[in-house]
Every structure is written in structure tokens, then in C-alpha cells.
C-alpha positions as CSV (number, residue, x, y, z in Angstrom):
1,M,-25.2,-25.7,-163.9
2,G,-22.4,-28.2,-164.4
3,D,-19.9,-25.3,-164.7
4,L,-21.4,-23.7,-161.6
5,K,-20.9,-26.8,-159.6
6,T,-17.3,-26.9,-160.7
7,R,-16.8,-23.3,-159.6
8,F,-18.3,-24.0,-156.2
9,G,-16.3,-27.2,-155.9
10,I,-13.1,-25.1,-156.4
11,M,-14.4,-22.7,-153.8
12,M,-15.0,-25.5,-151.3
13,F,-11.5,-27.0,-152.0
14,L,-9.8,-23.7,-151.2
15,Q,-12.1,-22.9,-148.2
16,Y,-11.1,-26.1,-146.4
17,A,-7.5,-26.2,-147.7
18,I,-6.9,-22.9,-145.8
19,W,-8.1,-24.4,-142.5
20,G,-6.6,-27.8,-143.1
21,S,-3.1,-26.4,-143.8
22,W,-2.5,-25.3,-140.2
23,T,-5.0,-26.8,-137.8
24,T,-3.6,-30.4,-137.5
25,A,0.1,-29.5,-137.2
26,L,0.3,-26.0,-135.7
27,G,0.5,-27.4,-132.2
28,A,4.0,-28.6,-132.8
29,H,5.1,-25.1,-133.8
30,L,3.5,-23.6,-130.7
31,D,5.1,-26.3,-128.6
32,K,8.5,-25.4,-130.1
33,L,7.9,-21.8,-129.2
34,G,7.5,-22.9,-125.6
35,F,3.8,-22.3,-125.2
36,S,2.1,-24.1,-122.4
37,G,-0.7,-26.6,-123.0
38,S,-3.3,-24.0,-121.9
39,E,-1.8,-21.4,-124.2
40,I,-1.9,-23.8,-127.2
41,S,-5.5,-24.6,-126.4
42,A,-6.3,-20.9,-126.3
43,I,-4.8,-20.3,-129.7
44,Y,-6.9,-23.2,-131.2
45,G,-9.9,-21.9,-129.2
46,C,-9.9,-18.6,-131.3
47,L,-11.7,-20.3,-134.1
48,W,-14.4,-21.7,-131.9
49,L,-14.9,-18.3,-130.3
50,G,-15.1,-16.9,-133.8
51,C,-17.8,-19.5,-134.7
52,I,-19.9,-18.3,-131.7
53,I,-19.6,-14.7,-132.8
54,A,-20.0,-15.6,-136.5
55,P,-23.8,-15.4,-136.7
56,F,-23.6,-11.7,-135.7
57,I,-21.0,-11.1,-138.4
58,G,-21.9,-13.4,-141.3
59,G,-25.6,-13.6,-140.6
60,Q,-26.3,-9.9,-140.0
61,I,-23.7,-8.1,-142.1
62,A,-23.2,-10.4,-145.1
63,D,-26.8,-11.5,-145.4
64,R,-28.2,-8.0,-145.0
65,L,-25.7,-5.5,-146.3
66,F,-23.1,-7.1,-148.6
67,P,-23.3,-9.4,-151.6
68,T,-22.1,-12.8,-150.3
69,Q,-19.3,-13.2,-152.9
70,L,-18.0,-9.7,-152.0
71,F,-18.0,-10.5,-148.3
72,L,-16.1,-13.8,-149.0
73,S,-13.5,-12.0,-151.1
74,I,-12.9,-9.2,-148.5
75,A,-12.8,-11.7,-145.6
76,H,-10.3,-14.0,-147.2
77,L,-8.1,-11.2,-148.5
78,L,-7.9,-9.5,-145.1
79,G,-7.6,-12.9,-143.6
80,G,-4.5,-13.6,-145.6
81,V,-2.9,-10.5,-144.3
82,L,-3.8,-11.4,-140.7
83,L,-2.5,-14.9,-141.1
84,Y,0.8,-13.5,-142.4
85,F,1.3,-11.4,-139.2
86,T,0.1,-14.3,-137.1
87,A,2.8,-16.5,-138.6
88,L,5.5,-14.1,-137.5
89,Q,4.5,-14.0,-133.8
90,T,6.6,-15.8,-131.2
91,E,4.8,-14.5,-128.0
92,F,1.5,-15.9,-126.8
93,S,-0.4,-12.6,-126.3
94,S,0.4,-11.2,-129.7
95,M,-0.2,-14.5,-131.5
96,W,-3.6,-14.9,-129.8
97,T,-4.6,-11.4,-130.7
98,W,-3.7,-11.8,-134.4
99,M,-5.2,-15.3,-134.6
100,F,-8.5,-14.2,-132.9
101,A,-8.8,-11.3,-135.4
102,Y,-8.3,-13.7,-138.2
103,C,-10.8,-16.2,-136.9
104,L,-13.5,-13.4,-136.7
105,L,-13.2,-13.1,-140.4
106,Y,-12.8,-16.8,-141.3
107,A,-15.6,-18.3,-139.2
108,P,-18.5,-16.5,-141.0
109,T,-17.1,-17.8,-144.4
110,L,-17.8,-21.4,-143.3
111,A,-21.5,-20.8,-143.4
112,L,-21.5,-18.3,-146.3
113,T,-19.8,-20.8,-148.6
114,N,-22.7,-23.1,-147.9
115,S,-25.4,-20.4,-148.3
116,I,-24.0,-19.1,-151.7
117,C,-24.3,-22.6,-153.0
118,F,-27.9,-23.1,-151.8
119,R,-28.9,-19.7,-153.3
120,N,-27.4,-20.4,-156.7
121,L,-27.5,-24.1,-157.4
122,E,-30.6,-25.2,-159.4
123,N,-31.2,-28.3,-157.3
124,A,-29.2,-27.6,-154.2
125,E,-30.6,-30.4,-152.1
126,V,-29.2,-33.0,-154.6
127,E,-26.1,-31.1,-155.8
128,F,-24.7,-29.6,-152.6
129,G,-23.3,-32.9,-151.2
130,K,-21.1,-33.4,-154.3
131,V,-19.9,-29.8,-154.1
132,R,-19.2,-29.9,-150.4
133,M,-17.2,-33.1,-150.9
134,W,-14.5,-31.0,-152.5
135,G,-13.9,-29.3,-149.2
136,T,-12.9,-32.6,-147.7
137,I,-10.7,-33.3,-150.6
138,G,-9.1,-29.9,-150.2
139,W,-8.5,-30.7,-146.5
140,I,-6.7,-34.0,-147.4
141,A,-4.8,-32.7,-150.4
142,V,-3.3,-29.7,-148.5
143,G,-1.8,-32.1,-146.0
144,W,0.1,-33.7,-148.9
145,M,1.1,-30.3,-150.2
146,V,2.5,-29.2,-146.8
147,T,4.3,-32.5,-146.4
148,F,5.9,-32.0,-149.9
149,M,6.8,-28.4,-149.1
150,R,8.5,-29.5,-145.9
151,S,10.3,-32.4,-147.4
152,Q,11.6,-30.4,-150.3
153,W,12.5,-27.1,-148.6
154,Q,12.7,-28.0,-144.9
155,T,10.3,-25.2,-144.1
156,A,9.5,-26.8,-140.8
157,D,12.9,-25.7,-139.6
158,W,12.3,-22.1,-140.6
159,T,13.1,-19.8,-137.6
160,G,11.3,-16.7,-139.0
161,G,7.8,-18.0,-138.1
162,S,5.2,-20.6,-138.9
163,D,5.5,-22.1,-142.4
164,L,2.0,-23.5,-142.0
165,L,0.4,-20.2,-141.3
166,M,2.3,-18.6,-144.2
167,F,1.0,-21.4,-146.5
168,A,-2.5,-20.7,-145.2
169,A,-2.0,-17.0,-145.8
170,V,-1.2,-17.6,-149.5
171,A,-4.2,-19.9,-149.9
172,S,-6.4,-17.3,-148.3
173,I,-5.3,-14.6,-150.7
174,I,-5.9,-17.0,-153.6
175,M,-9.4,-17.8,-152.2
176,G,-10.1,-14.1,-151.8
177,V,-9.3,-13.3,-155.4
178,Y,-11.2,-16.4,-156.6
179,C,-14.4,-15.3,-154.8
180,F,-14.6,-12.3,-157.0
181,T,-15.5,-14.7,-159.8
182,L,-18.4,-16.3,-158.0
183,P,-22.0,-15.6,-159.0
184,K,-23.3,-12.2,-157.8
185,T,-25.4,-13.0,-154.7
186,P,-27.0,-9.9,-153.3
187,P,-28.1,-9.6,-149.7
188,V,-31.6,-10.8,-148.9
189,A,-33.9,-8.1,-147.8
190,S,-35.4,-9.1,-144.5
191,Q,-37.5,-7.3,-141.9
192,K,-36.8,-10.0,-139.2
193,S,-35.1,-9.2,-136.0
194,P,-31.2,-9.2,-136.0
195,L,-31.6,-12.0,-133.4
196,A,-33.8,-14.1,-135.7
197,F,-31.1,-16.8,-135.9
198,L,-32.0,-17.7,-132.3
199,E,-35.3,-19.2,-133.7
200,A,-33.1,-22.1,-134.8
201,L,-33.0,-23.2,-131.2
202,S,-36.6,-24.2,-131.5
203,L,-35.4,-27.1,-133.6
204,L,-34.1,-28.7,-130.5
205,K,-37.7,-29.6,-129.7
206,D,-37.4,-32.2,-132.5
207,R,-36.0,-35.4,-130.9
208,N,-34.0,-36.4,-134.0
209,F,-32.4,-33.0,-134.3
210,L,-31.6,-33.0,-130.6
211,I,-29.8,-36.3,-130.9
212,F,-28.0,-35.1,-133.9
213,M,-26.8,-32.0,-132.0
214,M,-25.7,-34.0,-129.0
215,A,-23.7,-36.4,-131.2
216,S,-22.1,-33.5,-133.1
217,F,-21.1,-31.9,-129.7
218,V,-19.3,-35.1,-128.7
219,V,-17.6,-35.5,-132.0
220,T,-16.4,-32.0,-132.2
221,T,-15.0,-32.0,-128.7
222,E,-13.2,-35.3,-129.3
223,L,-11.6,-33.8,-132.5
224,Q,-9.7,-31.4,-130.3
225,F,-7.8,-34.2,-128.7
226,Y,-6.5,-35.0,-132.2
227,Y,-6.0,-31.5,-133.6
228,I,-4.1,-30.0,-130.6
229,P,-1.7,-32.6,-129.1
230,T,-1.1,-35.0,-131.9
231,A,1.5,-32.9,-133.7
232,P,3.6,-32.2,-130.6
233,F,3.4,-35.9,-129.7
């Protein structure tokens, strides 16, 4: 199990390094392209739209039709290609289209990297926290990597596109290849309705869970004031 925790730790590191490599600094690139504030917000909003749609993609397709590790591999490999083309865009409409297509693939992987751990770890309730910690480390470490890349090769001044999205594209390809090595996790046979995930809404009747959701809503909305305008500032 120790080796399995290490493998999942690497998975989490890459999963959040992809996201962290662009989300906190992309706003400066978009501002340089002349995008308005609402246009920059719309680009960032692609991921949140993807997260709303993700239960229909990850929950229904991956959980019922594809092995989880295979879905993760395909999603990240295709995601790397989409990020590459997103990086080359200079007009709002085309960039939004490519980014939204990418986010439709990336958003389900956030939940699926969790589920593959819970299905394979022997004592997931105890071990998952230590595994997930590597996602946070990946988010932090990639910031140092990008800073080093920009200081050594001045990629921030590249006029051909976004160096951040190119970096994320490479990381996504690496993640896609790596996921082929993860434990085989076949889909779970289920006779439940495709809308069964809506049953989770019943948890809001629990006072503690309701408070948790309200606090999470406030925290995640406040984060956008950091992610979007900080880099241009």
C-alpha cells in the first residue's frame, strides 16, 4: 500500500500542478492581449461551468462506461492538445471556445482523482489526506517552476502565445501518460438513475453540512478576487 500511496501522490501532484500553472497568472496575459475585465472573467469562468457540467461527464460516463484510469488518461492527453491551441489564441471568442472545451475535460478529473484513491486505498479515510496533500504541494511547486522558467528564458515576453498555458499543456500530457500506470479501476455497475447524484442535495438538510457548504461558497467566490485581478495588478 505504501507504493500505491506514492503513485497516487504523484498523480495528485500533477493534477493540481496543471491547474496551478496557469490560473493565478493568466490574467496578466489576457490583460496584455487587451481583453476587458468581463472577458477575462469569462475565460476564468469556463472551469466553473465545466464543474457544473462535470457530474454528467465524469459521474455518468467514467463511472459507468470507462475504467477510471483510462478516462483520466484520455481526458488529460486530449486536454494537453486543447491547452496548446488555447495558448495560441489572441482573440476572446476563439480563446473562450478552446478553454471551455478544455475545461469540460479537466473538471471531471478533479473528482475522479479522488474516487480512484478511495476505491483502491486500503484505508482511504486515513490515507487519503496524506495523498491529497501532494496536490497542494504540486500547486505551490509549479509556481516556483514557472517563475524559474520565466526568469531563465524570459518566456513571459513570448509573443507567440501564453507560456503558462503551454507549460500546462506539457504537464497535462505527462499526466495523461502517467495515468495509464494507475491501478485498473473498472466502472461500477449501477442500476441507479443517471440523475442519482442529485440525491446528494438531501445532505443540505444536515445543519453541519449546510454550514460547510455556505462557508465553501463564500471562500470559493472570494478566491476569484485573487485569481483574476492579482496578476494584472
